[in-house]
N, C-alpha and C positions, 0 to 999 in steps of 0.2 A: 369830726373829721379825723380820718385815720391816715397813717403814714403811707399806705398803698394808694389812697386817693390823691395825696399830694404828689407821690412819685409819678402817677399816671398823668396828672395835670402837667407836671414838668416835662414828662416824656413827650406828650403831644406838642408842647411848645418846642422841644428839641427837634421833633420831626418837621415841623413847619419851618424852623430856622434852617435845617439841613436842606429842605426843598428850595427855599429862596436863595441860599448860597449856591447850590449846584445848578438848579434850573434857572436861576436868575441870569447867569451868563449865557445860557442857552437862549433865553428870550432876547437878550441883548444882541446875540449873534443873529438871530432871526430878523430882528428889526433892521439890522445892517444890510440885509438883502435889498432894502429900499433906500436906506439913508447913508450908506457908506460905499457899497459896491458900485463899480462903474461899468463893468462888463461881465460876460459869462464866466471868465476865468476867476474873477473876484468872487462871484457867487459860489462857484464850485469850491474854491478855497475855504470859504465860510462854512459850507456844508461839511467838508472834510474835517474841519476843526472840531465839530461836535457830533459828526456822524456816528462814531463808535459809542457815544455816551448819552445822547439826549434822551433816549427812551428809558435807560436805567435811572436817570435822574428823576424822571416822573414817578418812579416807584415810591419816592418819599411822599408825594402827594396822596397816592392811593393808600399808603400805610397810615398816614395821618388821618385820613377819612375813616379807614377801617378801625383804627385805634379809638377814635372818638365814638364810633358806633358801639364798640364792644365795652369800653370803659365808662362812658357817660352817655347812655342811650337817650336820656331825656334831653340832653344838650344837642345831640345829633338830630333828634326829631324836630326841635324848635328851629335850629339853625338851617337845616336842609329844606324844611317846609316853608319857613318864613322868607328865606332868600332863594326860593326855588328858581325864579326867572333868571336871576343873576348867575346862579350856579349852573343853570342850563346853558347860558351863553359861554361860561367857562368850559363846560364839558364839550359843547359843540366845537368851540375853538380848538381844544386839545385834539379832538378827533380829526378835524380838518387839517390841523397843523401836522399831525402824524401822517395823514394820507398825502399831504402835499410833498413831504420829504421823499416819499416813495414814487409818487406819480411824476414828479419833475424829471426823474431818471428815464422815463419810458415814453415821453412825448415825441412824436415824429417831427414836430416843427419847433422852431425857436420861440414862436409866439405862444405855443402851448406850454412850453417850459417856463416862460416868463410869467404866465398867468398863475401857475402854481407857486412860483417864487414870490409873487406879490401877495398871495394868500398866506404864505409863511410869515411875511413881514406883518401883515394885518393881525393874524391870530397871535403872533408873538407879542404884540402890543395889548391886545384885548385881555389875555389871561391875567397878566400882572395888574392891569388897570382895574378889572372887576374884582380881583382878589383884594386889592388895596381898598376898594370901596366897601367890600363886605366887612373886612376887619375893622375899619374905622367906624362904619355904621353900627357894628355889633357892640363896640365899646362905648359909644356915645349915648346909648339909651334908645330902646325900641318899645313900641306898644305891645307888651306881653301881658296876657291875662293870668288869672290865678291858676289855670290849668297848664300854663306854659305855652299856650298857643300865641303865635306872633301874627297879628293882622295889621299890616302897615300900608300906608299910602305912598304915592310917588315921592313926596317931599320928606318922608321919613328915611327913605333910602338915599335920595339925591340931595345932599346938603353941601355947603361950601367945604366942610370938613371932609366928607367922604370923597368929593371930587379932588381936593388937594391930595388926599391919601392915595387915590387911584393914580393920579399923575405922578406923585412922588415915587411910588413903587415901580412904575413903568420907567421913569427917568433913572432911578437907581439901578434897575436891571440893565438899562441901555449902557450906562457908565460901566457897570460890571462887565458887560459884554465887550466894550471897547478895550478894557484892560486885558480881557482874555485874548482879544485879537492881537494886542501887542505882545502877549506872552507866547502865542502859538503860531502866528502867521508873519512871514517876512514880506518885504516888498512895499508897494504903494498903499496897500490896505493898512498896514501898520503905521505908515507915516500919516495917513489921513485920520486914523484913530487918535493919534497923539494930538493933532491939531483940533479935532472936535473936543477932546478932553479939556483943552485950554479954555474953551468957552462954556462947556457944560458944568464943570465943577463949581464955578461961581453961581450959576443958575441953581444948581443942586443945593448949595449952601443957603441961598435966598429961600428956596422952597422949604428947607428944613426949619428955617426961622419962622416962616408962615405957619408951618405945621405945628410948631411949638406954641404959637399964639392961639391957634384954633383949638389945640388940645386943652388949653386953659378954659375956653368958653364952652366947649362941647362935651367935656368929660369931667369927672370928679377926681381925676388922678392926682392933681396938685393937692387937693384936700385930704385924700385918703392915703396917698403914698408919696408925700412931699419929698423926702430926702432921696428916695429911690428914683422917682420920676425925674427930678432935676439932675441927679447924677448921671443917669443914662442919657438924657438929652445932651448934657455937656460932652459925654464920651462920643456920642454920635457926631456932633459937630467937630470935635477934635480929630476923630478918625477920618472924616471927610477932608479936613484941612491938611492933615499930614499926608493922606493919600494923594491929594492934589499937588502938594509941594514935591513929593517924591517922584510923581509921574511926570510933572512938567519941568521942574528945575533939575532934578538929578537923572531924569530919564531911566529910572529903575522900572522893572517890569513885574517881578514876582510879588514884591511887597505891596505895591498899589493894588494889584489884583486881590490879594488877601484882604486888604483894608476895605476895598469897595464891597467885597462879600460880607465882611464883618459889619458894615453899615446896615445892610439888609438884616443880618442876624440881630443887631442891636434894636432895630425897630420892632421885630417880633418879641424880643425880650421886654422891651418897654410896654408893649400892649399886654403881654401875659402878666407882668409884674403889676401893672395898673389894675388888671382884672381881679387878681387873686384876693380872696378865695372864690370869687364869682366866675362864671363862665359866659354869661350873657347879661348885660345890664338892661333892666326894664325902666320905663319912665316912672312907674310906681315902684318904689324900693321894696315893697312887700312882695312883689312878683318877680324880683330878680332871681335868676337861676345861679346856684352855686355848686361847688363840687360835692357838697353833702347831699343835696336833694336831687342830683342828677346821675349819681354814680351807680355802677353795677354792684352786685354782691361781693363780699370779701373773697369768697371762693373763686368767682370769675376773675377778679383782679389777680389773685395768686397764680392761677393757671396761666393767665396772659403774661405775667412777669416771668414765669419759667420759660415760656415760648420765646419771649424777647431776649432773655439772657442767652438762650441757645442760638437763636437765629441771627441776631444783630451783628455779632463779630464776623460771621460768615459773609453777610451782605457787605459790611464795610470793607472786609478784606478783598472781596471781589472787585468792588468799585475802585479801591486804591490800586489794585493790580492792573485794572483796565486802563486807568489814567497813566500808569507807568509805562505800559506797553505802547500806548499811542502818544508818547510824550514828544516825539520828534517834531521840530518846527516845520511848518508848511510854507513853501515859497510860492506865492500866488502866481507869478508870471511863468512858472514852470508847470503849473497844473494843466493837465490835458482836459480839454472841454468834452 
């Protein structure tokens, strides 16, 4: 195991963490088209809140997939072929979600506009749900043979652990989106978001507790990474509790948003720490894929590192500048339909 292999394993984890932090509130905003908005002005305000940024946030997902393909091709091959149908649903949902944002603007009737808006809400739920299922199934052990081929049945993918993982990621994204609504939108949308958070944070805490219990039964994280796993689980719960108290009791906005995003980041960190030095867990430990037997050559990793060091600051700078430019709060009742 070389330092470059470790760096790229960590970097892929960072890319996924960045994706869930940034795109997480996008998904939460999208779900609010059905669960929080009451009229067309509300939905237009929600769209304006993420309109300048949602497509740039998805770049993190594309980059994470591309980095996996280039740095760990054997991992990419097993993951994308073994989870083909679930990833196909994710891809199709992302396509229809992007199309819906554009088509809703050009419908001649209100019924047509609302059809695409319902599709935004549905696809905004499906993407984090299936990504959550994929990650939890990937770490709990799958039927992988000696050549790295994954051939699984329905109940290998759909387990209590993967279902809870899918619901948890969707719920965390929705809570993250509600906090973003409080940060970016004024008016009744913001008030309803706060009321929903009062009920959803306790449910989220209960879900995290259930996730921790299932983690013990469906993974070997407790046995292999005892201190790290327990520490991160405690941090996740504390982050959620503090975010809840600040959002509800103190009515703060910025810090609860940051904390709800960090909860998503911490889940990614938990999964990657529990995996290390593996990348996919097999039911037969002899067939488990790790960073040593799935990585590209040292030369490839060196070239990729140079490219990332050059390009990443530019990308981050652009996104920070974009959020700064569109930082002004949106007042929902003043939005023109």
